[in-house]
BADOFI-845640 format. One record per residue: x, y, z of N, C-alpha, C, O in turn; residue number from 0. Coordinates in nm, 4 decimals. Layout:
REM residues N
nc1, nc2, nc3, cac1, cac2, cac3, cc1, cc2, cc3, oc1, oc2, oc3, resi
X, Y, Z, X, Y, Z, X, Y, Z, X, Y, Z, NUM
...
END
This chain:
REM residues 133
nc1, nc2, nc3, cac1, cac2, cac3, cc1, cc2, cc3, oc1, oc2, oc3, resi
11.8570, 9.9847, 8.4282, 11.8437, 10.0021, 8.5726, 11.7899, 9.8736, 8.6329, 11.6890, 9.8194, 8.5875, 0
11.8573, 9.8266, 8.7338, 11.8146, 9.7027, 8.7976, 11.8467, 9.7073, 8.9456, 11.9529, 9.7540, 8.9869, 1
11.7531, 9.6581, 9.0241, 11.7707, 9.6437, 9.1682, 11.7346, 9.5016, 9.2039, 11.6256, 9.4545, 9.1717, 2
11.8256, 9.4331, 9.2703, 11.8039, 9.2927, 9.3028, 11.8259, 9.2737, 9.4517, 11.9357, 9.2950, 9.5033, 3
11.7202, 9.2334, 9.5195, 11.7294, 9.2072, 9.6624, 11.7664, 9.0614, 9.6876, 11.7325, 8.9727, 9.6093, 4
11.8357, 9.0390, 9.7970, 11.8680, 8.9038, 9.8408, 11.8901, 8.9048, 9.9908, 11.8959, 9.0105, 10.0536, 5
11.9022, 8.7859, 10.0469, 11.9334, 8.7741, 10.1882, 11.8157, 8.7388, 10.2775, 11.8330, 8.7157, 10.3972, 6
11.6972, 8.7345, 10.2206, 11.5818, 8.6968, 10.3011, 11.5843, 8.5493, 10.3369, 11.6696, 8.4738, 10.2904, 7
11.4903, 8.5100, 10.4195, 11.4823, 8.3701, 10.4590, 11.3932, 8.3520, 10.5790, 11.3233, 8.4436, 10.6223, 8
11.3976, 8.2305, 10.6319, 11.3203, 8.1940, 10.7503, 11.4136, 8.1938, 10.8702, 11.5129, 8.1210, 10.8718, 9
11.3827, 8.2736, 10.9690, 11.4655, 8.2804, 11.0884, 11.3775, 8.2796, 11.2127, 11.2587, 8.3111, 11.2068, 10
11.4368, 8.2435, 11.3233, 11.3647, 8.2451, 11.4499, 11.3681, 8.3862, 11.5091, 11.4597, 8.4646, 11.4844, 11
11.2680, 8.4141, 11.5855, 11.2643, 8.5429, 11.6560, 11.3919, 8.5598, 11.7373, 11.4415, 8.4656, 11.7992, 12
11.4430, 8.6812, 11.7356, 11.5672, 8.7117, 11.8058, 11.6909, 8.7020, 11.7182, 11.7986, 8.7486, 11.7554, 13
11.6745, 8.6412, 11.6016, 11.7869, 8.6270, 11.5111, 11.8132, 8.7524, 11.4290, 11.7510, 8.8567, 11.4494, 14
11.9059, 8.7397, 11.3364, 11.9448, 8.8523, 11.2523, 11.9498, 8.8115, 11.1065, 11.9691, 8.6946, 11.0731, 15
11.9321, 8.9095, 11.0214, 11.9489, 8.8916, 10.8784, 12.0152, 9.0156, 10.8223, 11.9998, 9.1255, 10.8757, 16
12.0896, 8.9969, 10.7133, 12.1388, 9.1120, 10.6395, 12.0866, 9.1012, 10.4963, 12.1243, 9.0118, 10.4205, 17
12.0001, 9.1940, 10.4627, 11.9461, 9.1995, 10.3276, 12.0388, 9.2835, 10.2406, 12.1001, 9.3795, 10.2873, 18
12.0479, 9.2455, 10.1136, 12.1308, 9.3174, 10.0168, 12.0449, 9.3646, 9.9015, 11.9532, 9.2957, 9.8570, 19
12.0768, 9.4827, 9.8548, 12.0132, 9.5387, 9.7357, 12.1265, 9.5736, 9.6393, 12.1973, 9.6726, 9.6576, 20
12.1418, 9.4914, 9.5377, 12.2468, 9.5172, 9.4400, 12.1892, 9.6024, 9.3279, 12.0960, 9.5614, 9.2588, 21
12.2451, 9.7200, 9.3109, 12.1940, 9.8166, 9.2143, 12.2886, 9.8287, 9.0963, 12.4104, 9.8318, 9.1136, 22
12.2334, 9.8353, 8.9783, 12.3150, 9.8490, 8.8592, 12.2432, 9.9343, 8.7561, 12.1214, 9.9510, 8.7609, 23
12.3209, 9.9878, 8.6629, 12.2633, 10.0644, 8.5545, 12.2473, 10.2130, 8.5844, 12.1928, 10.2869, 8.5024, 24
12.2935, 10.2568, 8.6993, 12.2866, 10.3986, 8.7298, 12.3964, 10.4331, 8.8310, 12.4523, 10.3466, 8.8984, 25
12.4238, 10.5614, 8.8380, 12.5265, 10.6105, 8.9285, 12.4679, 10.6338, 9.0665, 12.3580, 10.6873, 9.0809, 26
12.5434, 10.5926, 9.1680, 12.4996, 10.6148, 9.3061, 12.6255, 10.6475, 9.3847, 12.6833, 10.5614, 9.4510, 27
12.6665, 10.7724, 9.3763, 12.7857, 10.8176, 9.4500, 12.7731, 10.9660, 9.4757, 12.6673, 11.0252, 9.4547, 28
12.8817, 11.0256, 9.5211, 12.8785, 11.1664, 9.5627, 12.8502, 11.2633, 9.4476, 12.8222, 11.3810, 9.4706, 29
12.8575, 11.2137, 9.3245, 12.8367, 11.3043, 9.2115, 12.6901, 11.3323, 9.1836, 12.6570, 11.4208, 9.1047, 30
12.6011, 11.2557, 9.2494, 12.4577, 11.2733, 9.2259, 12.3858, 11.2767, 9.3598, 12.4418, 11.2377, 9.4623, 31
12.2640, 11.3225, 9.3586, 12.1809, 11.3292, 9.4791, 12.0630, 11.2344, 9.4608, 11.9586, 11.2715, 9.4073, 32
12.0821, 11.1150, 9.5052, 11.9820, 11.0096, 9.4894, 11.9652, 10.9352, 9.6204, 12.0415, 10.9545, 9.7151, 33
11.8661, 10.8518, 9.6241, 11.8414, 10.7738, 9.7456, 11.8039, 10.6313, 9.7076, 11.7393, 10.6075, 9.6057, 34
11.8446, 10.5397, 9.7894, 11.7932, 10.4027, 9.7832, 11.7238, 10.3763, 9.9159, 11.7791, 10.3999, 10.0233, 35
11.6036, 10.3277, 9.9054, 11.5244, 10.3011, 10.0244, 11.4891, 10.1543, 10.0362, 11.4881, 10.0800, 9.9381, 36
11.4605, 10.1150, 10.1582, 11.4091, 9.9806, 10.1869, 11.2652, 9.9956, 10.2368, 11.2324, 10.0835, 10.3165, 37
11.1822, 9.9064, 10.1864, 11.0407, 9.9054, 10.2187, 11.0001, 9.7617, 10.2478, 11.0695, 9.6673, 10.2099, 38
10.8883, 9.7464, 10.3146, 10.8378, 9.6104, 10.3379, 10.6875, 9.6096, 10.3284, 10.6208, 9.7103, 10.3523, 39
10.6363, 9.4952, 10.2933, 10.4912, 9.4780, 10.2867, 10.4542, 9.3410, 10.3374, 10.4946, 9.2387, 10.2821, 40
10.3766, 9.3409, 10.4437, 10.3259, 9.2174, 10.5016, 10.1921, 9.1846, 10.4386, 10.1239, 9.2739, 10.3884, 41
10.1537, 9.0588, 10.4404, 10.0249, 9.0199, 10.3813, 9.9094, 9.0990, 10.4416, 9.8956, 9.1077, 10.5636, 42
9.8284, 9.1553, 10.3563, 9.7106, 9.2283, 10.4022, 9.7383, 9.3661, 10.4583, 9.6480, 9.4319, 10.5101, 43
9.8640, 9.4107, 10.4483, 9.9005, 9.5416, 10.5039, 9.9555, 9.6324, 10.3951, 9.9962, 9.5867, 10.2883, 44
9.9559, 9.7609, 10.4241, 10.0129, 9.8570, 10.3313, 10.1651, 9.8487, 10.3316, 10.2273, 9.8037, 10.4279, 45
10.2225, 9.8937, 10.2205, 10.3669, 9.9006, 10.2142, 10.4183, 10.0012, 10.3158, 10.3592, 10.1075, 10.3349, 46
10.5278, 9.9670, 10.3801, 10.5856, 10.0512, 10.4850, 10.7307, 10.0801, 10.4502, 10.8086, 9.9883, 10.4246, 47
10.7664, 10.2066, 10.4493, 10.9054, 10.2454, 10.4303, 10.9804, 10.2310, 10.5610, 10.9332, 10.2785, 10.6643, 48
11.0965, 10.1665, 10.5594, 11.1704, 10.1451, 10.6828, 11.3016, 10.2214, 10.6901, 11.3468, 10.2561, 10.7992, 49
11.3639, 10.2481, 10.5751, 11.4951, 10.3131, 10.5821, 11.5363, 10.3634, 10.4447, 11.4899, 10.3137, 10.3420, 50
11.6236, 10.4621, 10.4447, 11.6821, 10.5079, 10.3188, 11.8212, 10.5624, 10.3433, 11.8603, 10.5934, 10.4558, 51
11.8951, 10.5729, 10.2323, 12.0308, 10.6256, 10.2381, 12.0545, 10.7099, 10.1151, 12.0096, 10.6757, 10.0057, 52
12.1249, 10.8201, 10.1329, 12.1557, 10.9093, 10.0213, 12.2857, 10.8683, 9.9548, 12.3755, 10.8126, 10.0179, 53
12.2934, 10.8977, 9.8241, 12.4164, 10.8692, 9.7522, 12.5251, 10.9694, 9.7892, 12.6433, 10.9354, 9.7925, 54
12.4848, 11.0922, 9.8169, 12.5786, 11.1980, 9.8484, 12.5770, 11.2282, 9.9970, 12.4737, 11.2661, 10.0521, 55
12.6892, 11.2117, 10.0608, 12.6963, 11.2416, 10.2039, 12.6571, 11.1282, 10.2944, 12.6820, 11.1328, 10.4148, 56
12.5964, 11.0267, 10.2382, 12.5619, 10.9091, 10.3165, 12.4543, 10.9327, 10.4212, 12.4454, 10.8572, 10.5180, 57
12.3716, 11.0367, 10.4038, 12.2625, 11.0588, 10.5000, 12.1718, 10.9377, 10.5033, 12.1435, 10.8761, 10.4005, 58
12.1267, 10.9044, 10.6233, 12.0389, 10.7892, 10.6398, 11.9182, 10.8263, 10.7231, 11.9177, 10.9242, 10.7976, 59
11.8171, 10.7448, 10.7075, 11.6948, 10.7567, 10.7868, 11.6492, 10.6161, 10.8209, 11.6549, 10.5259, 10.7374, 60
11.6040, 10.5980, 10.9440, 11.5444, 10.4712, 10.9858, 11.4137, 10.5046, 11.0557, 11.4098, 10.5904, 11.1439, 61
11.3081, 10.4377, 11.0167, 11.1761, 10.4631, 11.0747, 11.1768, 10.4338, 11.2240, 11.2451, 10.3430, 11.2712, 62
11.0996, 10.5125, 11.2963, 11.0921, 10.4952, 11.4412, 11.0473, 10.3547, 11.4797, 11.0879, 10.3012, 11.5828, 63
10.9639, 10.2966, 11.3960, 10.9079, 10.1653, 11.4286, 11.0139, 10.0564, 11.4333, 10.9924, 9.9520, 11.4949, 64
11.1279, 10.0792, 11.3692, 11.2336, 9.9770, 11.3637, 11.3673, 10.0297, 11.4131, 11.4674, 9.9582, 11.4097, 65
11.3696, 10.1523, 11.4581, 11.4942, 10.2124, 11.5021, 11.5549, 10.1326, 11.6167, 11.4854, 10.0880, 11.7080, 66
11.6834, 10.1162, 11.6094, 11.7539, 10.0380, 11.7106, 11.7739, 9.8937, 11.6705, 11.8563, 9.8233, 11.7287, 67
11.6981, 9.8491, 11.5706, 11.7125, 9.7113, 11.5241, 11.7544, 9.7043, 11.3768, 11.8160, 9.6064, 11.3346, 68
11.7216, 9.8069, 11.2992, 11.7530, 9.8103, 11.1565, 11.8663, 9.9107, 11.1334, 11.8673, 10.0202, 11.1897, 69
11.9602, 9.8708, 11.0500, 12.0715, 9.9579, 11.0132, 12.0926, 9.9517, 10.8641, 12.1005, 9.8432, 10.8065, 70
12.1017, 10.0673, 10.8008, 12.1242, 10.0723, 10.6575, 12.2673, 10.1173, 10.6296, 12.3221, 10.2006, 10.7017, 71
12.3260, 10.0627, 10.5268, 12.4602, 10.1019, 10.4858, 12.4764, 10.0758, 10.3376, 12.3950, 10.0068, 10.2763, 72
12.5808, 10.1306, 10.2810, 12.6042, 10.1088, 10.1381, 12.7512, 10.0819, 10.1121, 12.8379, 10.1196, 10.1908, 73
12.7769, 10.0177, 10.0030, 12.9131, 9.9837, 9.9614, 12.9227, 10.0108, 9.8129, 12.8514, 9.9495, 9.7334, 74
13.0100, 10.1018, 9.7752, 13.0289, 10.1358, 9.6342, 13.1634, 10.0900, 9.5821, 13.2110, 10.1397, 9.4801, 75
13.2248, 9.9958, 9.6510, 13.3605, 9.9554, 9.6149, 13.3678, 9.9082, 9.4696, 13.4528, 9.9544, 9.3936, 76
13.2809, 9.8184, 9.4317, 13.2762, 9.7730, 9.2926, 13.1406, 9.8086, 9.2350, 13.1280, 9.9035, 9.1575, 77
13.0408, 9.7336, 9.2724, 12.9030, 9.7702, 9.2381, 12.8398, 9.8384, 9.3581, 12.8950, 9.8363, 9.4681, 78
12.7260, 9.8976, 9.3368, 12.6528, 9.9589, 9.4467, 12.5685, 9.8538, 9.5151, 12.4812, 9.7930, 9.4532, 79
12.5945, 9.8325, 9.6426, 12.5131, 9.7422, 9.7211, 12.4686, 9.8184, 9.8459, 12.5501, 9.8775, 9.9168, 80
12.3403, 9.8157, 9.8707, 12.2840, 9.8765, 9.9917, 12.2345, 9.7641, 10.0808, 12.1561, 9.6790, 10.0387, 81
12.2814, 9.7654, 10.2036, 12.2490, 9.6608, 10.2990, 12.1455, 9.7100, 10.4003, 12.1410, 9.8277, 10.4360, 82
12.0645, 9.6176, 10.4439, 11.9749, 9.6425, 10.5564, 12.0011, 9.5326, 10.6597, 11.9612, 9.4176, 10.6416, 83
12.0677, 9.5698, 10.7663, 12.0944, 9.4771, 10.8766, 11.9747, 9.4797, 10.9698, 11.9337, 9.5856, 11.0174, 84
11.9192, 9.3624, 10.9952, 11.8034, 9.3523, 11.0837, 11.8399, 9.2637, 11.2010, 11.8694, 9.1455, 11.1833, 85
11.8380, 9.3188, 11.3182, 11.8699, 9.2448, 11.4397, 11.7448, 9.2290, 11.5268, 11.6441, 9.2973, 11.5078, 86
11.7548, 9.1374, 11.6217, 11.6436, 9.1126, 11.7136, 11.5121, 9.0980, 11.6386, 11.4131, 9.1638, 11.6707, 87
11.5125, 9.0121, 11.5397, 11.3943, 8.9941, 11.4552, 11.2723, 8.9545, 11.5360, 11.2815, 8.8790, 11.6328, 88
11.1586, 9.0066, 11.4948, 11.0301, 8.9779, 11.5593, 10.9358, 8.9179, 11.4558, 10.9521, 8.9435, 11.3365, 89
10.8395, 8.8404, 11.4973, 10.7422, 8.7854, 11.4011, 10.6753, 8.8955, 11.3187, 10.6416, 8.8725, 11.2025, 90
10.6558, 9.0114, 11.3745, 10.5917, 9.1199, 11.3004, 10.6820, 9.1806, 11.1940, 10.6375, 9.2668, 11.1183, 91
10.8083, 9.1375, 11.1864, 10.8964, 9.1794, 11.0772, 10.8733, 9.0951, 10.9523, 10.9289, 9.1245, 10.8465, 92
10.7925, 8.9919, 10.9636, 10.7629, 8.9077, 10.8481, 10.6980, 8.9907, 10.7387, 10.5950, 9.0546, 10.7600, 93
10.7597, 8.9887, 10.6215, 10.7128, 9.0689, 10.5086, 10.8011, 9.0412, 10.3891, 10.9055, 8.9769, 10.4003, 94
10.7577, 9.0907, 10.2747, 10.8459, 9.0991, 10.1587, 10.9165, 9.2340, 10.1672, 10.8527, 9.3381, 10.1830, 95
11.0470, 9.2304, 10.1566, 11.1283, 9.3505, 10.1656, 11.1753, 9.3914, 10.0253, 11.2294, 9.3105, 9.9500, 96
11.1533, 9.5176, 9.9933, 11.1882, 9.5714, 9.8627, 11.2879, 9.6850, 9.8788, 11.2871, 9.7567, 9.9789, 97
11.3747, 9.7005, 9.7774, 11.4519, 9.8230, 9.7700, 11.4096, 9.9001, 9.6450, 11.3582, 9.8430, 9.5488, 98
11.4322, 10.0281, 9.6492, 11.3917, 10.1133, 9.5383, 11.4841, 10.2348, 9.5328, 11.5463, 10.2709, 9.6328, 99
11.4927, 10.2973, 9.4159, 11.5794, 10.4123, 9.3963, 11.4968, 10.5362, 9.3625, 11.4019, 10.5307, 9.2843, 100
11.5349, 10.6462, 9.4228, 11.4765, 10.7775, 9.3909, 11.5850, 10.8544, 9.3142, 11.6889, 10.8891, 9.3703, 101
11.5601, 10.8799, 9.1888, 11.6590, 10.9486, 9.1061, 11.6590, 11.0991, 9.1260, 11.7515, 11.1667, 9.0810, 102
11.5576, 11.1533, 9.1922, 11.5407, 11.2981, 9.1973, 11.5949, 11.3633, 9.3233, 11.6213, 11.4835, 9.3239, 103
11.6119, 11.2863, 9.4300, 11.6549, 11.3485, 9.5549, 11.7196, 11.2453, 9.6449, 11.7060, 11.1246, 9.6252, 104
11.7908, 11.2968, 9.7447, 11.8498, 11.2085, 9.8446, 11.7444, 11.1566, 9.9405, 11.6242, 11.1747, 9.9212, 105
11.7941, 11.0916, 10.0445, 11.7057, 11.0317, 10.1445, 11.6264, 11.1402, 10.2164, 11.6841, 11.2235, 10.2863, 106
11.4955, 11.1396, 10.1996, 11.4096, 11.2397, 10.2605, 11.3175, 11.1735, 10.3622, 11.2291, 11.0972, 10.3233, 107
11.3355, 11.2003, 10.4906, 11.2472, 11.1392, 10.5907, 11.0989, 11.1679, 10.5653, 11.0137, 11.0832, 10.5922, 108
11.0685, 11.2862, 10.5142, 10.9266, 11.3194, 10.4957, 10.8583, 11.2260, 10.3962, 10.7375, 11.2039, 10.4039, 109
10.9360, 11.1713, 10.3031, 10.8767, 11.0746, 10.2099, 10.8270, 10.9533, 10.2848, 10.7317, 10.8879, 10.2425, 110
10.8910, 10.9231, 10.3957, 10.8487, 10.8098, 10.4773, 10.7394, 10.8506, 10.5732, 10.6454, 10.7741, 10.5951, 111
10.7489, 10.9696, 10.6312, 10.6453, 11.0176, 10.7227, 10.5094, 11.0181, 10.6529, 10.4089, 10.9762, 10.7103, 112
10.5075, 11.0658, 10.5287, 10.3822, 11.0855, 10.4557, 10.3571, 10.9759, 10.3528, 10.2679, 10.9877, 10.2689, 113
10.4357, 10.8704, 10.3598, 10.4153, 10.7554, 10.2699, 10.4146, 10.7991, 10.1239, 10.3322, 10.7522, 10.0453, 114
10.5049, 10.8875, 10.0877, 10.5169, 10.9351, 9.9491, 10.6123, 10.8452, 9.8734, 10.7150, 10.8896, 9.8222, 115
10.5767, 10.7187, 9.8672, 10.6668, 10.6211, 9.8101, 10.6709, 10.6279, 9.6573, 10.7606, 10.5713, 9.5948, 116
10.5747, 10.6966, 9.5980, 10.5735, 10.7015, 9.4528, 10.6873, 10.7868, 9.3971, 10.7092, 10.7883, 9.2760, 117
10.7594, 10.8572, 9.4828, 10.8752, 10.9311, 9.4334, 10.9925, 10.8382, 9.4106, 11.0930, 10.8785, 9.3521, 118
10.9814, 10.7168, 9.4551, 11.0822, 10.6172, 9.4232, 11.0503, 10.5606, 9.2856, 10.9397, 10.5130, 9.2600, 119
11.1496, 10.5668, 9.1981, 11.1238, 10.5465, 9.0562, 11.1298, 10.4013, 9.0107, 11.0511, 10.3584, 8.9264, 120
11.2229, 10.3269, 9.0666, 11.2402, 10.1890, 9.0235, 11.2489, 10.1005, 9.1460, 11.3082, 10.1364, 9.2477, 121
11.1882, 9.9840, 9.1333, 11.1763, 9.8911, 9.2467, 11.2339, 9.7557, 9.2100, 11.2313, 9.7148, 9.0939, 122
11.2853, 9.6874, 9.3096, 11.3263, 9.5497, 9.2907, 11.2076, 9.4561, 9.3079, 11.0949, 9.4997, 9.3318, 123
11.2348, 9.3280, 9.2954, 11.1291, 9.2265, 9.3020, 11.0989, 9.1816, 9.4439, 10.9956, 9.1193, 9.4686, 124
11.1860, 9.2119, 9.5354, 11.1604, 9.1808, 9.6757, 11.2260, 9.0519, 9.7215, 11.2581, 8.9642, 9.6413, 125
11.2450, 9.0426, 9.8514, 11.2951, 8.9210, 9.9142, 11.2114, 8.8944, 10.0390, 11.1833, 8.9851, 10.1174, 126
11.1727, 8.7698, 10.0555, 11.0812, 8.7333, 10.1652, 11.1582, 8.7129, 10.2948, 11.2590, 8.6423, 10.2985, 127
11.1098, 8.7751, 10.3991, 11.1609, 8.7525, 10.5339, 11.0485, 8.6940, 10.6167, 10.9406, 8.7524, 10.6266, 128
11.0737, 8.5796, 10.6755, 10.9741, 8.5152, 10.7610, 11.0379, 8.4877, 10.8960, 11.1427, 8.4239, 10.9052, 129
10.9732, 8.5367, 11.0001, 11.0262, 8.5216, 11.1351, 10.9319, 8.4333, 11.2147, 10.8143, 8.4661, 11.2306, 130
10.9819, 8.3232, 11.2639, 10.9005, 8.2314, 11.3431, 10.9153, 8.2631, 11.4919, 11.0208, 8.3065, 11.5383, 131
10.8071, 8.2402, 11.5642, 10.8085, 8.2713, 11.7075, 10.8570, 8.1528, 11.7895, 10.8644, 8.1615, 11.9121, 132
END
């Protein structure tokens, strides 16, 4: 099982980035009920869940704090890649962004409401996003 994030970088406020989470070593399609989520952690702050997507049915969730600017999607054409499109970047979006997989259930908003991130079983190493003002 491996999750590899990419796409981070240094951008000016107002710009856009598309983060990628390339997942391998497990099934992520309609045959199973799993979720891949995106999380971020800024220096000195707690980890924050921002979005998730289900393997079955494509259900998605985006946190209210980023709704309207963050969009999650997935592509299973060859490998499983989950994207996080971030538009209208703000300096407060500066953080390390991680993706993670929940093998036990699809995308559950309550896991984000209650910060139940430990139900996500495997995590990537993260990609740094830095937004300059």
